[in-house]
PDB file of N, CA, C and O in Angstrom:
ATOM      1  N   MET A   1     -18.967  -6.869  -3.459  1.00  0.00           N
ATOM      2  CA  MET A   1     -20.236  -6.183  -3.463  1.00  0.00           C
ATOM      3  C   MET A   1     -20.668  -5.930  -2.028  1.00  0.00           C
ATOM      4  O   MET A   1     -20.409  -6.728  -1.128  1.00  0.00           O
ATOM      5  N   SER A   2     -21.313  -4.831  -1.848  1.00  0.00           N
ATOM      6  CA  SER A   2     -21.725  -4.444  -0.506  1.00  0.00           C
ATOM      7  C   SER A   2     -22.900  -5.277  -0.014  1.00  0.00           C
ATOM      8  O   SER A   2     -23.753  -5.692  -0.798  1.00  0.00           O
ATOM      9  N   VAL A   3     -22.933  -5.514   1.278  1.00  0.00           N
ATOM     10  CA  VAL A   3     -24.064  -6.209   1.882  1.00  0.00           C
ATOM     11  C   VAL A   3     -25.221  -5.237   2.043  1.00  0.00           C
ATOM     12  O   VAL A   3     -26.390  -5.604   1.918  1.00  0.00           O
ATOM     13  N   LYS A   4     -24.871  -3.998   2.322  1.00  0.00           N
ATOM     14  CA  LYS A   4     -25.883  -2.976   2.585  1.00  0.00           C
ATOM     15  C   LYS A   4     -26.560  -2.514   1.290  1.00  0.00           C
ATOM     16  O   LYS A   4     -27.786  -2.452   1.208  1.00  0.00           O
ATOM     17  N   ASN A   5     -25.752  -2.195   0.293  1.00  0.00           N
ATOM     18  CA  ASN A   5     -26.276  -1.675  -0.960  1.00  0.00           C
ATOM     19  C   ASN A   5     -26.262  -2.803  -1.993  1.00  0.00           C
ATOM     20  O   ASN A   5     -25.196  -3.216  -2.449  1.00  0.00           O
ATOM     21  N   LYS A   6     -27.421  -3.290  -2.355  1.00  0.00           N
ATOM     22  CA  LYS A   6     -27.500  -4.426  -3.276  1.00  0.00           C
ATOM     23  C   LYS A   6     -27.533  -4.006  -4.743  1.00  0.00           C
ATOM     24  O   LYS A   6     -27.609  -4.860  -5.626  1.00  0.00           O
ATOM     25  N   ALA A   7     -27.477  -2.704  -5.013  1.00  0.00           N
ATOM     26  CA  ALA A   7     -27.468  -2.253  -6.399  1.00  0.00           C
ATOM     27  C   ALA A   7     -26.152  -2.667  -7.048  1.00  0.00           C
ATOM     28  O   ALA A   7     -25.091  -2.499  -6.446  1.00  0.00           O
ATOM     29  N   ARG A   8     -26.203  -3.197  -8.245  1.00  0.00           N
ATOM     30  CA  ARG A   8     -24.995  -3.647  -8.929  1.00  0.00           C
ATOM     31  C   ARG A   8     -24.327  -2.482  -9.632  1.00  0.00           C
ATOM     32  O   ARG A   8     -24.989  -1.574 -10.136  1.00  0.00           O
ATOM     33  N   ASP A   9     -23.009  -2.524  -9.656  1.00  0.00           N
ATOM     34  CA  ASP A   9     -22.249  -1.497 -10.353  1.00  0.00           C
ATOM     35  C   ASP A   9     -22.502  -1.611 -11.845  1.00  0.00           C
ATOM     36  O   ASP A   9     -22.808  -2.683 -12.366  1.00  0.00           O
ATOM     37  N   ARG A  10     -22.366  -0.474 -12.521  1.00  0.00           N
ATOM     38  CA  ARG A  10     -22.611  -0.441 -13.955  1.00  0.00           C
ATOM     39  C   ARG A  10     -21.389   0.082 -14.700  1.00  0.00           C
ATOM     40  O   ARG A  10     -20.590   0.849 -14.162  1.00  0.00           O
ATOM     41  N   LEU A  11     -21.267  -0.352 -15.946  1.00  0.00           N
ATOM     42  CA  LEU A  11     -20.219   0.120 -16.828  1.00  0.00           C
ATOM     43  C   LEU A  11     -20.590   1.504 -17.348  1.00  0.00           C
ATOM     44  O   LEU A  11     -21.743   1.916 -17.219  1.00  0.00           O
ATOM     45  N   PRO A  12     -19.631   2.236 -17.938  1.00  0.00           N
ATOM     46  CA  PRO A  12     -19.961   3.551 -18.497  1.00  0.00           C
ATOM     47  C   PRO A  12     -21.064   3.498 -19.554  1.00  0.00           C
ATOM     48  O   PRO A  12     -21.776   4.481 -19.759  1.00  0.00           O
ATOM     49  N   SER A  13     -21.207   2.350 -20.226  1.00  0.00           N
ATOM     50  CA  SER A  13     -22.252   2.216 -21.240  1.00  0.00           C
ATOM     51  C   SER A  13     -23.629   1.999 -20.621  1.00  0.00           C
ATOM     52  O   SER A  13     -24.639   2.091 -21.319  1.00  0.00           O
ATOM     53  N   GLY A  14     -23.685   1.710 -19.311  1.00  0.00           N
ATOM     54  CA  GLY A  14     -24.964   1.492 -18.644  1.00  0.00           C
ATOM     55  C   GLY A  14     -25.267   0.033 -18.366  1.00  0.00           C
ATOM     56  O   GLY A  14     -26.183  -0.276 -17.603  1.00  0.00           O
ATOM     57  N   ARG A  15     -24.505  -0.875 -18.979  1.00  0.00           N
ATOM     58  CA  ARG A  15     -24.727  -2.300 -18.731  1.00  0.00           C
ATOM     59  C   ARG A  15     -24.253  -2.676 -17.340  1.00  0.00           C
ATOM     60  O   ARG A  15     -23.429  -1.979 -16.748  1.00  0.00           O
ATOM     61  N   LEU A  16     -24.781  -3.795 -16.814  1.00  0.00           N
ATOM     62  CA  LEU A  16     -24.357  -4.267 -15.504  1.00  0.00           C
ATOM     63  C   LEU A  16     -22.901  -4.722 -15.556  1.00  0.00           C
ATOM     64  O   LEU A  16     -22.472  -5.347 -16.527  1.00  0.00           O
ATOM     65  N   LYS A  17     -22.154  -4.408 -14.521  1.00  0.00           N
ATOM     66  CA  LYS A  17     -20.754  -4.779 -14.449  1.00  0.00           C
ATOM     67  C   LYS A  17     -20.629  -6.216 -13.951  1.00  0.00           C
ATOM     68  O   LYS A  17     -21.297  -6.606 -12.994  1.00  0.00           O
ATOM     69  N   SER A  18     -19.780  -6.994 -14.596  1.00  0.00           N
ATOM     70  CA  SER A  18     -19.581  -8.386 -14.221  1.00  0.00           C
ATOM     71  C   SER A  18     -18.761  -8.475 -12.937  1.00  0.00           C
ATOM     72  O   SER A  18     -17.863  -7.665 -12.707  1.00  0.00           O
ATOM     73  N   TYR A  19     -19.075  -9.461 -12.109  1.00  0.00           N
ATOM     74  CA  TYR A  19     -18.287  -9.692 -10.905  1.00  0.00           C
ATOM     75  C   TYR A  19     -16.944 -10.308 -11.251  1.00  0.00           C
ATOM     76  O   TYR A  19     -15.964 -10.114 -10.531  1.00  0.00           O
ATOM     77  N   ARG A  20     -16.896 -11.031 -12.320  1.00  0.00           N
ATOM     78  CA  ARG A  20     -15.699 -11.785 -12.674  1.00  0.00           C
ATOM     79  C   ARG A  20     -14.956 -11.134 -13.830  1.00  0.00           C
ATOM     80  O   ARG A  20     -14.489 -11.820 -14.739  1.00  0.00           O
ATOM     81  N   ARG A  21     -14.849  -9.846 -13.796  1.00  0.00           N
ATOM     82  CA  ARG A  21     -14.189  -9.132 -14.883  1.00  0.00           C
ATOM     83  C   ARG A  21     -12.681  -9.178 -14.655  1.00  0.00           C
ATOM     84  O   ARG A  21     -12.132  -8.391 -13.883  1.00  0.00           O
ATOM     85  N   VAL A  22     -12.033 -10.099 -15.330  1.00  0.00           N
ATOM     86  CA  VAL A  22     -10.583 -10.245 -15.233  1.00  0.00           C
ATOM     87  C   VAL A  22     -10.032 -10.406 -16.636  1.00  0.00           C
ATOM     88  O   VAL A  22     -10.777 -10.345 -17.613  1.00  0.00           O
ATOM     89  N   GLY A  23      -8.758 -10.608 -16.733  1.00  0.00           N
ATOM     90  CA  GLY A  23      -8.154 -10.871 -18.031  1.00  0.00           C
ATOM     91  C   GLY A  23      -7.965  -9.616 -18.838  1.00  0.00           C
ATOM     92  O   GLY A  23      -7.227  -8.723 -18.423  1.00  0.00           O
ATOM     93  N   SER A  24      -8.611  -9.522 -19.979  1.00  0.00           N
ATOM     94  CA  SER A  24      -8.372  -8.421 -20.898  1.00  0.00           C
ATOM     95  C   SER A  24      -8.758  -7.078 -20.304  1.00  0.00           C
ATOM     96  O   SER A  24      -8.220  -6.047 -20.708  1.00  0.00           O
ATOM     97  N   HIS A  25      -9.689  -7.072 -19.343  1.00  0.00           N
ATOM     98  CA  HIS A  25     -10.078  -5.803 -18.730  1.00  0.00           C
ATOM     99  C   HIS A  25      -8.903  -5.172 -17.989  1.00  0.00           C
ATOM    100  O   HIS A  25      -8.766  -3.949 -17.966  1.00  0.00           O
ATOM    101  N   PHE A  26      -8.059  -6.000 -17.386  1.00  0.00           N
ATOM    102  CA  PHE A  26      -6.934  -5.496 -16.628  1.00  0.00           C
ATOM    103  C   PHE A  26      -5.629  -5.523 -17.420  1.00  0.00           C
ATOM    104  O   PHE A  26      -4.570  -5.232 -16.864  1.00  0.00           O
ATOM    105  N   ALA A  27      -5.684  -5.862 -18.689  1.00  0.00           N
ATOM    106  CA  ALA A  27      -4.468  -5.929 -19.492  1.00  0.00           C
ATOM    107  C   ALA A  27      -3.796  -4.566 -19.582  1.00  0.00           C
ATOM    108  O   ALA A  27      -2.569  -4.484 -19.636  1.00  0.00           O
ATOM    109  N   SER A  28      -4.587  -3.495 -19.599  1.00  0.00           N
ATOM    110  CA  SER A  28      -3.996  -2.169 -19.682  1.00  0.00           C
ATOM    111  C   SER A  28      -3.277  -1.790 -18.393  1.00  0.00           C
ATOM    112  O   SER A  28      -2.422  -0.905 -18.403  1.00  0.00           O
ATOM    113  N   CYS A  29      -3.608  -2.442 -17.291  1.00  0.00           N
ATOM    114  CA  CYS A  29      -2.977  -2.146 -15.998  1.00  0.00           C
ATOM    115  C   CYS A  29      -1.810  -3.072 -15.696  1.00  0.00           C
ATOM    116  O   CYS A  29      -1.106  -2.871 -14.706  1.00  0.00           O
ATOM    117  N   ALA A  30      -1.592  -4.076 -16.526  1.00  0.00           N
ATOM    118  CA  ALA A  30      -0.593  -5.097 -16.220  1.00  0.00           C
ATOM    119  C   ALA A  30       0.802  -4.511 -16.088  1.00  0.00           C
ATOM    120  O   ALA A  30       1.605  -5.014 -15.303  1.00  0.00           O
ATOM    121  N   ARG A  31       1.108  -3.462 -16.833  1.00  0.00           N
ATOM    122  CA  ARG A  31       2.453  -2.903 -16.769  1.00  0.00           C
ATOM    123  C   ARG A  31       2.732  -2.193 -15.454  1.00  0.00           C
ATOM    124  O   ARG A  31       3.887  -1.898 -15.146  1.00  0.00           O
ATOM    125  N   TRP A  32       1.693  -1.914 -14.674  1.00  0.00           N
ATOM    126  CA  TRP A  32       1.887  -1.226 -13.397  1.00  0.00           C
ATOM    127  C   TRP A  32       2.022  -2.190 -12.223  1.00  0.00           C
ATOM    128  O   TRP A  32       2.399  -1.758 -11.134  1.00  0.00           O
ATOM    129  N   PHE A  33       1.734  -3.460 -12.396  1.00  0.00           N
ATOM    130  CA  PHE A  33       1.684  -4.373 -11.266  1.00  0.00           C
ATOM    131  C   PHE A  33       3.045  -4.632 -10.630  1.00  0.00           C
ATOM    132  O   PHE A  33       3.125  -4.742  -9.406  1.00  0.00           O
ATOM    133  N   ASP A  34       4.100  -4.730 -11.399  1.00  0.00           N
ATOM    134  CA  ASP A  34       5.409  -5.075 -10.850  1.00  0.00           C
ATOM    135  C   ASP A  34       6.400  -3.922 -10.933  1.00  0.00           C
ATOM    136  O   ASP A  34       7.581  -4.143 -11.203  1.00  0.00           O
ATOM    137  N   LYS A  35       5.945  -2.716 -10.707  1.00  0.00           N
ATOM    138  CA  LYS A  35       6.865  -1.591 -10.737  1.00  0.00           C
ATOM    139  C   LYS A  35       7.878  -1.680  -9.613  1.00  0.00           C
ATOM    140  O   LYS A  35       9.032  -1.286  -9.780  1.00  0.00           O
ATOM    141  N   SER A  36       7.468  -2.181  -8.505  1.00  0.00           N
ATOM    142  CA  SER A  36       8.370  -2.379  -7.384  1.00  0.00           C
ATOM    143  C   SER A  36       8.002  -3.727  -6.773  1.00  0.00           C
ATOM    144  O   SER A  36       6.994  -3.826  -6.074  1.00  0.00           O
ATOM    145  N   PRO A  37       8.788  -4.755  -7.019  1.00  0.00           N
ATOM    146  CA  PRO A  37       8.433  -6.097  -6.560  1.00  0.00           C
ATOM    147  C   PRO A  37       8.282  -6.162  -5.040  1.00  0.00           C
ATOM    148  O   PRO A  37       8.889  -5.380  -4.309  1.00  0.00           O
ATOM    149  N   SER A  38       7.473  -7.096  -4.586  1.00  0.00           N
ATOM    150  CA  SER A  38       7.185  -7.194  -3.156  1.00  0.00           C
ATOM    151  C   SER A  38       8.444  -7.500  -2.352  1.00  0.00           C
ATOM    152  O   SER A  38       8.599  -7.003  -1.236  1.00  0.00           O
ATOM    153  N   TRP A  39       9.342  -8.308  -2.901  1.00  0.00           N
ATOM    154  CA  TRP A  39      10.566  -8.620  -2.166  1.00  0.00           C
ATOM    155  C   TRP A  39      11.407  -7.369  -1.978  1.00  0.00           C
ATOM    156  O   TRP A  39      12.050  -7.202  -0.942  1.00  0.00           O
ATOM    157  N   TYR A  40      11.408  -6.486  -2.976  1.00  0.00           N
ATOM    158  CA  TYR A  40      12.186  -5.249  -2.876  1.00  0.00           C
ATOM    159  C   TYR A  40      11.553  -4.288  -1.874  1.00  0.00           C
ATOM    160  O   TYR A  40      12.251  -3.678  -1.064  1.00  0.00           O
ATOM    161  N   ARG A  41      10.236  -4.159  -1.932  1.00  0.00           N
ATOM    162  CA  ARG A  41       9.545  -3.282  -0.976  1.00  0.00           C
ATOM    163  C   ARG A  41       9.778  -3.757   0.447  1.00  0.00           C
ATOM    164  O   ARG A  41      10.006  -2.949   1.347  1.00  0.00           O
ATOM    165  N   ASN A  42       9.721  -5.073   0.653  1.00  0.00           N
ATOM    166  CA  ASN A  42       9.929  -5.628   1.982  1.00  0.00           C
ATOM    167  C   ASN A  42      11.355  -5.369   2.468  1.00  0.00           C
ATOM    168  O   ASN A  42      11.558  -4.927   3.599  1.00  0.00           O
ATOM    169  N   MET A  43      12.329  -5.642   1.620  1.00  0.00           N
ATOM    170  CA  MET A  43      13.726  -5.563   2.024  1.00  0.00           C
ATOM    171  C   MET A  43      14.234  -4.125   2.123  1.00  0.00           C
ATOM    172  O   MET A  43      15.008  -3.809   3.026  1.00  0.00           O
ATOM    173  N   MET A  44      13.815  -3.263   1.220  1.00  0.00           N
ATOM    174  CA  MET A  44      14.396  -1.930   1.141  1.00  0.00           C
ATOM    175  C   MET A  44      13.528  -0.822   1.727  1.00  0.00           C
ATOM    176  O   MET A  44      14.021   0.284   1.945  1.00  0.00           O
ATOM    177  N   MET A  45      12.254  -1.090   1.985  1.00  0.00           N
ATOM    178  CA  MET A  45      11.395  -0.024   2.499  1.00  0.00           C
ATOM    179  C   MET A  45      10.720  -0.402   3.801  1.00  0.00           C
ATOM    180  O   MET A  45      10.778   0.368   4.760  1.00  0.00           O
ATOM    181  N   THR A  46      10.083  -1.555   3.869  1.00  0.00           N
ATOM    182  CA  THR A  46       9.332  -1.934   5.066  1.00  0.00           C
ATOM    183  C   THR A  46      10.260  -2.256   6.226  1.00  0.00           C
ATOM    184  O   THR A  46      10.076  -1.733   7.325  1.00  0.00           O
ATOM    185  N   ARG A  47      11.245  -3.101   6.000  1.00  0.00           N
ATOM    186  CA  ARG A  47      12.141  -3.497   7.096  1.00  0.00           C
ATOM    187  C   ARG A  47      12.932  -2.325   7.674  1.00  0.00           C
ATOM    188  O   ARG A  47      12.996  -2.189   8.896  1.00  0.00           O
ATOM    189  N   PRO A  48      13.541  -1.466   6.834  1.00  0.00           N
ATOM    190  CA  PRO A  48      14.265  -0.333   7.418  1.00  0.00           C
ATOM    191  C   PRO A  48      13.356   0.606   8.206  1.00  0.00           C
ATOM    192  O   PRO A  48      13.761   1.145   9.236  1.00  0.00           O
ATOM    193  N   GLU A  49      12.142   0.801   7.730  1.00  0.00           N
ATOM    194  CA  GLU A  49      11.218   1.675   8.459  1.00  0.00           C
ATOM    195  C   GLU A  49      10.855   1.070   9.808  1.00  0.00           C
ATOM    196  O   GLU A  49      10.837   1.774  10.818  1.00  0.00           O
ATOM    197  N   ARG A  50      10.567  -0.218   9.833  1.00  0.00           N
ATOM    198  CA  ARG A  50      10.233  -0.874  11.096  1.00  0.00           C
ATOM    199  C   ARG A  50      11.430  -0.875  12.043  1.00  0.00           C
ATOM    200  O   ARG A  50      11.273  -0.742  13.257  1.00  0.00           O
ATOM    201  N   ARG A  51      12.621  -1.027  11.480  1.00  0.00           N
ATOM    202  CA  ARG A  51      13.831  -0.980  12.297  1.00  0.00           C
ATOM    203  C   ARG A  51      13.978   0.392  12.953  1.00  0.00           C
ATOM    204  O   ARG A  51      14.306   0.494  14.135  1.00  0.00           O
ATOM    205  N   GLU A  52      13.734   1.437  12.174  1.00  0.00           N
ATOM    206  CA  GLU A  52      13.824   2.801  12.696  1.00  0.00           C
ATOM    207  C   GLU A  52      12.766   3.064  13.763  1.00  0.00           C
ATOM    208  O   GLU A  52      13.062   3.666  14.794  1.00  0.00           O
ATOM    209  N   VAL A  53      11.538   2.618  13.523  1.00  0.00           N
ATOM    210  CA  VAL A  53      10.463   2.808  14.503  1.00  0.00           C
ATOM    211  C   VAL A  53      10.789   2.054  15.788  1.00  0.00           C
ATOM    212  O   VAL A  53      10.590   2.588  16.879  1.00  0.00           O
ATOM    213  N   ARG A  54      11.282   0.833  15.679  1.00  0.00           N
ATOM    214  CA  ARG A  54      11.640   0.046  16.863  1.00  0.00           C
ATOM    215  C   ARG A  54      12.726   0.753  17.668  1.00  0.00           C
ATOM    216  O   ARG A  54      12.674   0.790  18.897  1.00  0.00           O
ATOM    217  N   LYS A  55      13.722   1.320  16.957  1.00  0.00           N
ATOM    218  CA  LYS A  55      14.795   2.037  17.638  1.00  0.00           C
ATOM    219  C   LYS A  55      14.250   3.262  18.376  1.00  0.00           C
ATOM    220  O   LYS A  55      14.632   3.518  19.517  1.00  0.00           O
ATOM    221  N   LEU A  56      13.364   4.013  17.731  1.00  0.00           N
ATOM    222  CA  LEU A  56      12.799   5.208  18.359  1.00  0.00           C
ATOM    223  C   LEU A  56      11.903   4.852  19.539  1.00  0.00           C
ATOM    224  O   LEU A  56      11.918   5.541  20.560  1.00  0.00           O
ATOM    225  N   LEU A  57      11.127   3.787  19.409  1.00  0.00           N
ATOM    226  CA  LEU A  57      10.269   3.377  20.523  1.00  0.00           C
ATOM    227  C   LEU A  57      11.098   2.918  21.720  1.00  0.00           C
ATOM    228  O   LEU A  57      10.729   3.179  22.866  1.00  0.00           O
ATOM    229  N   ASN A  58      12.201   2.246  21.465  1.00  0.00           N
ATOM    230  CA  ASN A  58      13.085   1.853  22.563  1.00  0.00           C
ATOM    231  C   ASN A  58      13.667   3.077  23.261  1.00  0.00           C
ATOM    232  O   ASN A  58      13.842   3.072  24.479  1.00  0.00           O
ATOM    233  N   GLN A  59      13.968   4.126  22.494  1.00  0.00           N
ATOM    234  CA  GLN A  59      14.470   5.354  23.100  1.00  0.00           C
ATOM    235  C   GLN A  59      13.408   6.005  23.979  1.00  0.00           C
ATOM    236  O   GLN A  59      13.723   6.543  25.040  1.00  0.00           O
ATOM    237  N   VAL A  60      12.148   5.958  23.542  1.00  0.00           N
ATOM    238  CA  VAL A  60      11.057   6.522  24.341  1.00  0.00           C
ATOM    239  C   VAL A  60      10.894   5.731  25.629  1.00  0.00           C
ATOM    240  O   VAL A  60      10.699   6.315  26.695  1.00  0.00           O
ATOM    241  N   VAL A  61      10.971   4.413  25.542  1.00  0.00           N
ATOM    242  CA  VAL A  61      10.832   3.574  26.735  1.00  0.00           C
ATOM    243  C   VAL A  61      11.965   3.859  27.721  1.00  0.00           C
ATOM    244  O   VAL A  61      11.769   3.814  28.936  1.00  0.00           O
ATOM    245  N   ARG A  62      13.149   4.153  27.186  1.00  0.00           N
ATOM    246  CA  ARG A  62      14.300   4.422  28.061  1.00  0.00           C
ATOM    247  C   ARG A  62      14.301   5.836  28.629  1.00  0.00           C
ATOM    248  O   ARG A  62      15.179   6.177  29.422  1.00  0.00           O
ATOM    249  N   GLY A  63      13.329   6.669  28.239  1.00  0.00           N
ATOM    250  CA  GLY A  63      13.220   7.981  28.869  1.00  0.00           C
ATOM    251  C   GLY A  63      13.378   9.181  27.962  1.00  0.00           C
ATOM    252  O   GLY A  63      13.282  10.310  28.442  1.00  0.00           O
ATOM    253  N   ARG A  64      13.612   8.996  26.690  1.00  0.00           N
ATOM    254  CA  ARG A  64      13.727  10.142  25.796  1.00  0.00           C
ATOM    255  C   ARG A  64      12.354  10.769  25.587  1.00  0.00           C
ATOM    256  O   ARG A  64      11.338  10.074  25.592  1.00  0.00           O
ATOM    257  N   ASP A  65      12.331  12.093  25.403  1.00  0.00           N
ATOM    258  CA  ASP A  65      11.073  12.811  25.236  1.00  0.00           C
ATOM    259  C   ASP A  65      10.441  12.444  23.892  1.00  0.00           C
ATOM    260  O   ASP A  65      11.067  12.611  22.846  1.00  0.00           O
ATOM    261  N   ALA A  66       9.214  11.948  23.918  1.00  0.00           N
ATOM    262  CA  ALA A  66       8.538  11.496  22.696  1.00  0.00           C
ATOM    263  C   ALA A  66       8.117  12.656  21.803  1.00  0.00           C
ATOM    264  O   ALA A  66       7.926  12.470  20.601  1.00  0.00           O
ATOM    265  N   ASP A  67       7.969  13.858  22.378  1.00  0.00           N
ATOM    266  CA  ASP A  67       7.548  15.004  21.567  1.00  0.00           C
ATOM    267  C   ASP A  67       8.657  15.488  20.640  1.00  0.00           C
ATOM    268  O   ASP A  67       8.384  16.144  19.635  1.00  0.00           O
ATOM    269  N   GLY A  68       9.882  15.174  20.965  1.00  0.00           N
ATOM    270  CA  GLY A  68      10.993  15.633  20.146  1.00  0.00           C
ATOM    271  C   GLY A  68      11.418  14.655  19.071  1.00  0.00           C
ATOM    272  O   GLY A  68      12.395  14.901  18.363  1.00  0.00           O
ATOM    273  N   ILE A  69      10.709  13.561  18.939  1.00  0.00           N
ATOM    274  CA  ILE A  69      11.087  12.525  17.977  1.00  0.00           C
ATOM    275  C   ILE A  69      10.203  12.627  16.736  1.00  0.00           C
ATOM    276  O   ILE A  69       8.986  12.777  16.836  1.00  0.00           O
ATOM    277  N   ALA A  70      10.828  12.546  15.583  1.00  0.00           N
ATOM    278  CA  ALA A  70      10.089  12.516  14.320  1.00  0.00           C
ATOM    279  C   ALA A  70      10.094  11.077  13.809  1.00  0.00           C
ATOM    280  O   ALA A  70      11.120  10.574  13.352  1.00  0.00           O
ATOM    281  N   PHE A  71       8.945  10.428  13.890  1.00  0.00           N
ATOM    282  CA  PHE A  71       8.828   9.057  13.402  1.00  0.00           C
ATOM    283  C   PHE A  71       8.736   9.062  11.881  1.00  0.00           C
ATOM    284  O   PHE A  71       8.210  10.012  11.301  1.00  0.00           O
ATOM    285  N   PRO A  72       9.232   8.027  11.230  1.00  0.00           N
ATOM    286  CA  PRO A  72       9.172   7.975   9.765  1.00  0.00           C
ATOM    287  C   PRO A  72       7.736   7.912   9.262  1.00  0.00           C
ATOM    288  O   PRO A  72       6.857   7.339   9.906  1.00  0.00           O
ATOM    289  N   VAL A  73       7.522   8.510   8.106  1.00  0.00           N
ATOM    290  CA  VAL A  73       6.199   8.524   7.489  1.00  0.00           C
ATOM    291  C   VAL A  73       6.041   7.250   6.675  1.00  0.00           C
ATOM    292  O   VAL A  73       6.849   6.975   5.788  1.00  0.00           O
ATOM    293  N   SER A  74       5.004   6.470   6.972  1.00  0.00           N
ATOM    294  CA  SER A  74       4.871   5.170   6.320  1.00  0.00           C
ATOM    295  C   SER A  74       4.279   5.255   4.924  1.00  0.00           C
ATOM    296  O   SER A  74       4.422   4.313   4.145  1.00  0.00           O
ATOM    297  N   ASN A  75       3.623   6.352   4.584  1.00  0.00           N
ATOM    298  CA  ASN A  75       2.999   6.428   3.263  1.00  0.00           C
ATOM    299  C   ASN A  75       3.783   7.333   2.326  1.00  0.00           C
ATOM    300  O   ASN A  75       3.213   7.921   1.406  1.00  0.00           O
ATOM    301  N   LYS A  76       5.086   7.449   2.554  1.00  0.00           N
ATOM    302  CA  LYS A  76       5.908   8.271   1.676  1.00  0.00           C
ATOM    303  C   LYS A  76       6.043   7.589   0.316  1.00  0.00           C
ATOM    304  O   LYS A  76       5.921   6.367   0.232  1.00  0.00           O
ATOM    305  N   PRO A  77       6.290   8.340  -0.735  1.00  0.00           N
ATOM    306  CA  PRO A  77       6.523   7.704  -2.037  1.00  0.00           C
ATOM    307  C   PRO A  77       7.780   6.845  -1.958  1.00  0.00           C
ATOM    308  O   PRO A  77       8.788   7.256  -1.384  1.00  0.00           O
ATOM    309  N   PHE A  78       7.713   5.675  -2.526  1.00  0.00           N
ATOM    310  CA  PHE A  78       8.855   4.781  -2.407  1.00  0.00           C
ATOM    311  C   PHE A  78       9.733   4.843  -3.647  1.00  0.00           C
ATOM    312  O   PHE A  78       9.288   5.217  -4.731  1.00  0.00           O
ATOM    313  N   ALA A  79      10.980   4.469  -3.459  1.00  0.00           N
ATOM    314  CA  ALA A  79      11.951   4.470  -4.553  1.00  0.00           C
ATOM    315  C   ALA A  79      11.744   3.225  -5.404  1.00  0.00           C
ATOM    316  O   ALA A  79      11.659   2.114  -4.880  1.00  0.00           O
ATOM    317  N   TRP A  80      11.665   3.413  -6.704  1.00  0.00           N
ATOM    318  CA  TRP A  80      11.485   2.273  -7.603  1.00  0.00           C
ATOM    319  C   TRP A  80      12.768   1.474  -7.672  1.00  0.00           C
ATOM    320  O   TRP A  80      13.860   2.024  -7.530  1.00  0.00           O
ATOM    321  N   TRP A  81      12.639   0.203  -7.886  1.00  0.00           N
ATOM    322  CA  TRP A  81      13.804  -0.679  -7.877  1.00  0.00           C
ATOM    323  C   TRP A  81      14.563  -0.649  -9.184  1.00  0.00           C
ATOM    324  O   TRP A  81      15.709  -1.096  -9.221  1.00  0.00           O
ATOM    325  N   TRP A  82      13.993  -0.154 -10.236  1.00  0.00           N
ATOM    326  CA  TRP A  82      14.699  -0.115 -11.504  1.00  0.00           C
ATOM    327  C   TRP A  82      15.254   1.249 -11.644  1.00  0.00           C
ATOM    328  O   TRP A  82      15.906   1.551 -12.644  1.00  0.00           O
TER     329      TRP A  82
END
């Protein structure tokens, strides 16, 4: 909840929204939580991207023109592990 705006969020029905709304409220979203496990994202997406960025930054430090380098996009859609 915001410190600035003390108005409480409301449900579509108009009732006040609970702060502790967990469990069955998120049951419909449960199938989306493990689409790509964190270990897979770390090993197959985050590490290779950081490796590529480190390699490109080292090239810039060694004198390569930074304007001609295309750095990887970090918010690209990722490949699902299944």
